[in-house]
C-alpha positions as CSV (number, residue, x, y, z in Angstrom):
1,M,-82.5,14.8,-25.3
2,C,-81.0,16.6,-22.5
3,V,-80.2,13.6,-20.8
4,I,-78.6,11.9,-23.8
5,G,-76.4,15.5,-24.3
6,S,-75.9,15.1,-20.5
7,F,-74.6,11.6,-21.0
8,A,-72.5,12.4,-23.9
9,L,-71.1,15.5,-22.4
10,C,-69.9,13.4,-19.3
11,K,-68.5,10.9,-21.6
12,S,-66.3,13.7,-23.1
13,V,-65.2,14.9,-19.8
14,L,-64.3,11.8,-18.1
15,N,-62.4,11.2,-21.5
16,I,-60.5,14.5,-21.3
17,G,-59.6,13.3,-17.7
18,K,-58.3,9.8,-18.5
19,R,-56.6,11.7,-21.2
20,W,-55.1,14.2,-18.9
21,Q,-53.8,11.9,-16.9
22,Q,-52.3,9.6,-19.5
23,L,-50.6,13.2,-20.5
24,K,-49.3,13.5,-17.0
25,L,-48.0,10.4,-16.5
26,T,-46.2,10.5,-20.1
27,M,-44.8,13.9,-18.6
28,N,-43.6,12.2,-15.3
29,Y,-41.8,9.7,-17.2
30,I,-40.1,12.0,-19.5
31,K,-38.7,13.8,-16.5
32,S,-37.7,11.1,-14.8
33,L,-35.7,10.3,-18.2
34,L,-34.4,13.7,-18.2
35,I,-32.6,13.0,-14.6
36,L,-31.8,9.2,-15.1
37,V,-30.2,9.2,-19.0
38,P,-27.5,11.7,-18.3
39,T,-26.6,9.6,-15.6
40,I,-26.6,6.9,-17.5
41,L,-24.7,8.5,-20.3
42,F,-22.1,9.8,-17.3
43,F,-21.7,6.4,-16.0
44,S,-21.2,4.6,-19.4
45,C,-18.8,7.1,-20.6
46,N,-16.6,6.9,-17.1
47,K,-16.3,3.0,-16.8
48,T,-13.1,3.3,-14.9
49,L,-14.3,6.0,-12.4
50,E,-15.7,3.8,-9.6
51,K,-12.0,2.2,-9.9
52,D,-10.4,5.5,-10.0
53,I,-12.5,6.4,-6.6
54,E,-11.6,3.7,-5.3
55,N,-7.8,4.4,-5.7
56,I,-8.0,7.7,-4.0
57,Q,-7.4,8.2,-0.1
58,I,-8.8,12.0,0.6
59,E,-7.0,12.6,4.2
60,L,-9.9,13.2,6.3
61,Q,-9.6,15.2,9.6
62,S,-9.5,12.7,12.7
63,D,-7.1,12.7,15.8
64,R,-4.7,10.1,14.3
65,I,-1.4,10.4,13.2
66,K,-1.1,10.3,9.6
67,V,1.3,7.8,8.1
68,L,3.1,7.1,5.0
69,N,4.0,3.6,4.9
70,F,6.5,2.4,2.1
71,G,8.1,-0.4,0.9
72,T,11.3,-0.8,-1.3
73,F,13.9,-3.4,-1.8
74,H,17.3,-3.2,-0.4
75,M,19.5,-1.0,-2.5
76,G,22.6,-1.5,-1.3
77,F,23.9,-5.1,0.4
78,T,22.0,-7.2,2.2
79,N,22.1,-10.2,4.4
80,D,18.3,-11.0,2.8
81,A,18.3,-13.9,0.8
82,H,16.5,-12.7,-1.8
83,S,17.8,-9.5,-3.2
84,H,17.8,-7.2,-6.5
85,E,20.4,-5.8,-8.7
86,F,21.1,-2.1,-8.1
87,N,23.9,-0.2,-8.3
88,E,23.8,2.7,-5.8
89,N,26.3,4.4,-7.3
90,S,25.3,4.8,-10.3
91,K,24.5,8.5,-11.3
92,K,21.8,7.6,-13.1
93,N,19.9,5.0,-10.4
94,I,20.9,8.0,-7.8
95,D,18.8,10.6,-10.2
96,S,16.0,8.1,-10.4
97,V,15.7,7.4,-6.8
98,H,16.0,11.6,-5.9
99,Q,13.2,11.7,-8.9
100,I,10.6,9.1,-6.2
101,A,11.7,11.2,-3.1
102,K,10.6,14.4,-4.9
103,M,6.8,12.6,-5.6
104,L,7.1,11.7,-2.1
105,S,7.9,14.8,-0.4
106,I,4.5,16.0,-1.4
107,F,3.3,14.2,1.8
108,K,5.6,16.4,3.8
109,P,6.6,14.0,6.9
110,T,7.5,15.7,10.0
111,V,9.3,12.4,10.9
112,I,11.1,9.7,9.2
113,I,11.3,5.9,10.3
114,V,13.9,3.8,8.7
115,E,15.3,-0.2,8.8
116,T,17.9,0.5,10.9
117,S,18.6,-0.6,14.5
118,P,17.9,2.3,17.2
119,S,21.4,1.8,18.5
120,Y,22.4,3.4,15.4
121,D,20.3,6.5,15.7
122,I,23.5,8.9,16.7
123,T,25.2,7.9,13.8
124,L,22.3,8.0,11.8
125,Q,21.2,11.3,12.7
126,E,24.7,12.5,12.2
127,N,24.8,11.6,8.9
128,Y,21.2,12.8,8.1
129,S,22.6,16.4,9.4
130,K,25.9,15.5,6.6
131,Y,23.4,15.6,3.9
132,L,21.3,18.5,4.6
133,K,24.2,20.6,4.4
134,D,25.9,18.5,1.5
135,S,23.4,16.8,-0.5
136,N,26.4,15.6,-3.0
137,I,27.9,13.7,-0.6
138,I,28.7,9.6,-1.5
139,F,28.3,7.5,1.8
140,K,30.3,4.4,1.9
141,N,28.0,1.2,1.3
142,Q,24.8,3.8,0.9
143,D,21.6,2.3,0.5
144,E,17.9,3.3,0.5
145,V,18.2,5.4,3.6
146,E,20.9,7.7,2.1
147,L,19.6,7.7,-1.2
148,L,15.8,8.1,-0.7
149,A,15.0,8.8,2.9
150,F,17.6,11.5,3.2
151,E,16.7,13.2,0.0
152,L,13.1,13.2,1.0
153,G,13.6,14.8,4.4
154,R,15.9,17.6,2.9
155,L,13.4,18.6,0.5
156,S,10.6,18.3,2.8
157,E,12.6,20.0,5.3
158,T,12.3,17.0,7.7
159,K,13.9,17.5,10.9
160,R,13.6,14.0,13.0
161,I,15.0,10.9,11.5
162,Y,15.0,7.2,13.4
163,G,15.7,3.4,13.0
164,I,13.1,1.3,14.5
165,D,14.7,-2.1,13.0
166,H,15.3,-5.5,15.2
167,K,17.3,-8.4,14.1
168,L,15.6,-11.5,15.3
169,Q,17.0,-14.7,12.7
170,Y,14.5,-17.0,11.5
171,Y,15.5,-20.0,9.6
172,Y,12.9,-20.2,6.3
173,N,14.7,-23.2,4.9
174,I,13.0,-25.3,7.9
175,N,12.1,-27.5,5.2
176,N,15.2,-28.5,3.9
177,E,16.6,-29.9,7.4
178,I,13.0,-32.2,8.6
179,T,11.0,-34.6,6.8
180,N,7.8,-32.6,6.4
181,S,5.0,-34.8,7.3
182,I,2.1,-31.8,7.5
183,D,2.0,-30.6,3.4
184,S,4.3,-31.3,1.6
185,I,2.6,-31.1,-1.7
186,T,1.2,-27.5,-0.9
187,Y,4.6,-26.4,0.2
188,N,6.8,-27.7,-2.7
189,E,4.1,-26.6,-5.3
190,Y,4.2,-23.0,-3.7
191,N,8.0,-23.1,-4.2
192,K,8.6,-24.1,-7.5
193,D,6.1,-21.2,-8.6
194,P,4.7,-19.0,-6.0
195,F,2.8,-17.1,-8.4
196,E,0.6,-19.6,-9.9
197,S,-2.1,-18.3,-7.8
198,N,-1.3,-14.9,-8.1
199,P,-0.2,-14.7,-12.3
200,E,-0.5,-11.0,-12.0
201,L,2.6,-10.3,-10.2
202,A,4.6,-13.0,-12.4
203,I,6.2,-9.7,-13.9
204,N,10.0,-9.3,-14.5
205,F,11.2,-7.0,-11.6
206,D,14.6,-6.0,-13.1
207,A,13.2,-5.0,-16.5
208,L,10.7,-2.2,-14.6
209,S,11.2,1.3,-14.5
210,L,12.0,2.3,-11.0
211,L,8.8,3.9,-10.4
212,N,6.8,0.8,-11.5
213,K,9.1,-1.2,-9.4
214,F,7.9,0.7,-6.2
215,K,4.2,0.2,-7.7
216,L,4.4,-3.1,-7.6
217,M,6.0,-3.5,-4.2
218,N,3.4,-1.5,-2.7
219,N,0.5,-2.8,-4.4
220,Q,-1.9,-5.0,-2.2
221,K,-2.0,-7.9,-3.8
222,F,1.9,-8.0,-3.8
223,L,2.3,-6.9,-0.1
224,D,0.0,-10.1,0.8
225,Y,2.6,-12.3,-1.4
226,L,5.5,-11.4,0.6
227,I,3.9,-12.4,3.8
228,E,2.7,-15.5,2.3
229,F,6.3,-16.1,0.8
230,N,8.2,-15.1,3.9
231,A,6.5,-16.4,6.7
232,D,2.7,-18.2,6.3
233,I,3.9,-20.8,3.8
234,L,6.4,-22.5,6.3
235,T,2.8,-23.5,8.5
236,H,2.6,-26.4,5.9
237,V,5.9,-27.6,7.4
238,G,6.7,-29.6,10.1
239,T,7.1,-33.3,11.3
240,D,4.7,-35.4,13.6
241,N,3.2,-33.6,16.1
242,N,5.7,-30.7,15.7
243,F,5.3,-27.1,14.2
244,E,9.0,-26.4,13.2
245,G,7.6,-24.1,10.1
246,A,5.1,-22.5,12.1
247,D,7.8,-21.8,15.3
248,E,9.8,-20.4,12.5
249,A,7.2,-18.4,10.7
250,A,6.5,-17.0,14.6
251,K,9.9,-15.5,14.6
252,F,9.2,-13.3,11.4
253,Y,6.3,-12.1,13.1
254,Q,7.8,-11.9,16.4
255,R,10.2,-9.3,14.5
256,N,8.2,-7.6,12.8
257,L,6.2,-6.6,16.5
258,R,9.1,-5.7,18.0
259,M,9.5,-3.1,15.0
260,Y,6.0,-2.1,15.7
261,S,6.7,-1.6,19.2
262,N,10.1,0.3,18.5
263,L,7.7,2.4,16.5
264,N,5.3,3.4,19.0
265,R,8.4,4.4,21.7
266,I,9.1,7.2,19.4
267,S,7.4,10.3,20.6
268,L,4.7,11.8,18.4
269,K,2.2,14.2,18.0
270,K,-1.3,14.4,16.3
271,D,-0.5,16.5,14.2
272,D,3.2,14.7,13.0
273,R,3.1,13.0,9.6
274,V,5.3,10.2,9.1
275,F,7.0,8.4,6.3
276,I,8.4,4.5,7.1
277,L,10.7,3.1,4.9
278,M,11.4,-0.3,4.9
279,G,11.7,-3.7,3.0
280,G,8.2,-4.5,1.3
281,A,7.7,-7.6,3.9
282,H,8.4,-5.5,6.7
283,T,5.5,-2.7,4.9
284,A,2.7,-5.7,4.4
285,F,3.2,-6.2,8.1
286,F,2.9,-3.0,9.2
287,R,-0.3,-1.9,6.9
288,D,-1.8,-4.8,8.8
289,F,-1.3,-3.5,12.4
290,M,-2.0,0.1,11.4
291,N,-5.3,-0.6,9.6
292,R,-6.5,-1.7,13.3
293,S,-4.7,0.5,15.0
294,P,-6.6,3.5,17.2
295,K,-3.1,5.6,16.6
296,Y,-2.2,5.6,13.4
297,E,-3.8,6.5,9.8
298,M,-2.5,5.0,6.5
299,I,-2.8,7.4,3.7
300,N,-2.6,5.7,0.2
301,T,0.9,5.5,-1.1
302,F,-0.7,5.4,-4.3
303,N,-1.7,9.4,-4.2
304,Y,2.0,10.0,-4.1
305,L,3.5,7.8,-7.2
306,K,2.5,9.6,-10.1
């Protein structure tokens, strides 16, 4: 009887042990859920969180010079084959540009770089000094330099402004002068509809607000398009055993590399903050150069276009 009783007691103890283990497992499961469920709810309720984080570039401490590389369309007269209608003397347009300058002034640049030749620097700096004394001045044939760069500099109290442009002619209509034997199908289809492969860029530019124009022009996909449109597509053009299209495209690469060399001629300190204002295609090339640079660190433009 004692043996039977002991056996029953042991069995009861074993059952209690098993239930205790089950209870511990259940409690651990509940604890895991308490940690996991809020996490799931957080991310399910914030579907755009990761996307938003990707669009924010925090300025980290580094020895590289901070650069805001900003693409624009030409607001005054231009020799470019593609231009946009913009009345640079309209008060409404000037006010809109100045609103953009106010947004960008939060960057607090110590140096401003524009798309004018270094040989023009003395006149550029004289005009900038005039603007700082009287911001209501209207310059003859004014463009984005006087309208946007000068106002940004005034608001940021920037002392230094330089031009880095380097004119170098190239013939991007070379396809019209030769019999293309490389890949006329791709070239002709692309020129017929360059946005076919990027339909999200097929937007009526002139219908956009000024802010949205700048948001489009500084979008990564649009900057890639500008390089393809202005240069890379020409690699599909050429006669037998020749590289007429590629050679013309190389001239545009060369021009931008020389402009980049002009930037590197300017004496800059590690604590300088550089704002670069150029046509979108140049901005696109400088984005690529600076992404690989040991000297410069590009700041996300969209941190300031809000």
